[in-house]
C-alpha atoms as one frame of an Amber mdcrd trajectory, in Angstrom:
protein
  50.331 120.628 113.767  51.480 120.504 110.298  54.865 121.454 111.365  55.113
 118.885 114.196  54.358 116.229 111.245  57.130 117.595 109.048  59.511 117.660
 111.980  58.588 114.232 113.067  59.185 112.980 109.644  62.464 114.760 109.020
  63.882 113.452 112.500  62.802 110.062 111.496  64.522 110.394 107.992  67.735
 111.808 109.744  67.814 109.148 112.205  67.230 106.195 109.429  69.958 107.749
 107.278  72.558 108.067 110.185  71.950 104.644 111.294  72.616 103.370 107.644
  75.805 105.174 107.420  77.150 103.742 110.713  76.307 100.218 109.501  78.237
 101.030 106.049  81.037 102.423 108.244  81.197  99.267 110.595  81.046  96.841
 107.451  84.115  99.020 105.995  85.977  98.517 109.000  85.186  94.879 109.343
  86.239  94.587 105.735  89.444  95.901 105.717  92.383  93.980 107.276  93.406
  94.712 110.587  96.193  97.135 110.721  99.672  96.193 112.230 100.586  97.273
 115.708 102.388 100.570 115.930 106.029 100.236 116.317 107.137 101.198 119.787
 110.711 102.583 120.565 113.127 100.100 122.071 113.892 100.898 125.815 117.801
 100.680 126.713 118.733  98.346 129.437 119.093  99.839 132.831 122.347  99.329
 134.617 122.473  96.791 137.638 122.812  98.458 140.926 125.281  96.893 143.112
 123.993  96.684 146.962 126.114  96.568 150.155 126.184  93.167 151.722 123.423
  92.576 154.514 124.798  92.842 158.125 124.973  89.775 160.163 121.832  89.213
 162.598 123.471  89.104 166.227 122.514  86.043 168.185 120.396  86.639 171.410
 120.614  84.995 174.726 118.128  82.257 175.425 115.754  83.477 177.946 114.798
  80.954 180.909 111.546  81.001 182.836 111.056  79.802 186.320 109.034  76.598
 186.605 105.136  77.338 187.454 104.106  76.581 190.866 102.033  73.457 191.211
  99.285  74.560 193.640  96.045  72.700 193.322  93.144  74.411 192.265  90.291
  74.725 195.028  87.347  72.403 194.802  83.943  74.019 194.227  81.221  73.230
 196.671  78.098  70.995 195.493  75.095  73.166 194.809  71.841  72.087 196.559
  68.996  70.906 194.487  65.813  73.220 195.207  62.531  71.280 195.978  60.238
  71.064 193.203  57.280  73.106 194.136  53.762  71.840 193.803  50.973  73.966
 191.883  47.273  73.798 192.592  45.296  72.774 189.834  43.876  75.554 187.490
  40.257  76.644 187.832  37.773  75.709 184.857  36.350  79.133 184.090  33.183
  79.472 182.545  32.547  82.072 179.839  29.295  83.766 179.675  27.221  83.699
 176.513  27.234  87.212 174.666  23.764  88.111 173.068  23.921  90.823 170.284
  21.061  92.628 169.325  19.803  92.214 165.828  21.615  94.445 162.826  19.489
  97.278 161.418  18.132  97.075 157.968  21.018  98.242 155.552  20.116 101.340
 153.786  19.942 101.279 150.112  23.029 102.448 148.138  22.503 105.584 145.781
  22.310 104.339 142.064  24.559 106.069 139.354  22.414 107.372 136.442  22.935
 105.670 133.326  21.478 108.502 131.025  23.227 111.529 129.879  21.059 114.677
 130.320  20.848 116.750 127.313  22.711 120.063 127.103  20.976 123.105 125.704
  22.895 124.683 122.450  22.865 128.178 121.397  21.428 128.523 117.801  24.092
 129.219 115.224  24.696 132.798 114.009  23.014 133.563 111.082  24.944 133.307
 107.511  25.524 136.400 105.454
């Protein structure tokens, strides 16, 4: 148990010291002026490629479509209306009364003991 206590204190000390060093390092970085960006080598310009001229697009002949036939659409027949059905009146049913038997007396719940029973102990060994 003592070893665990010493290990815990040692790990706590290491955590505190490392966080202290980290905060000092970050403060040091914030206090220094920003370094200039590194110089990159210049890239020479690439030569321009010359492309051949695009070919001309040939003209296509216009397509002529025949006119649509002018046939009249057929007329739909009128739909007959169905007769309204007459329903007989609903009967008024009577619900019978239910008579339930009386409930039996509830059984008492068991009680939880509130006293702790005494446990017999052995007598201690004699001292030398």
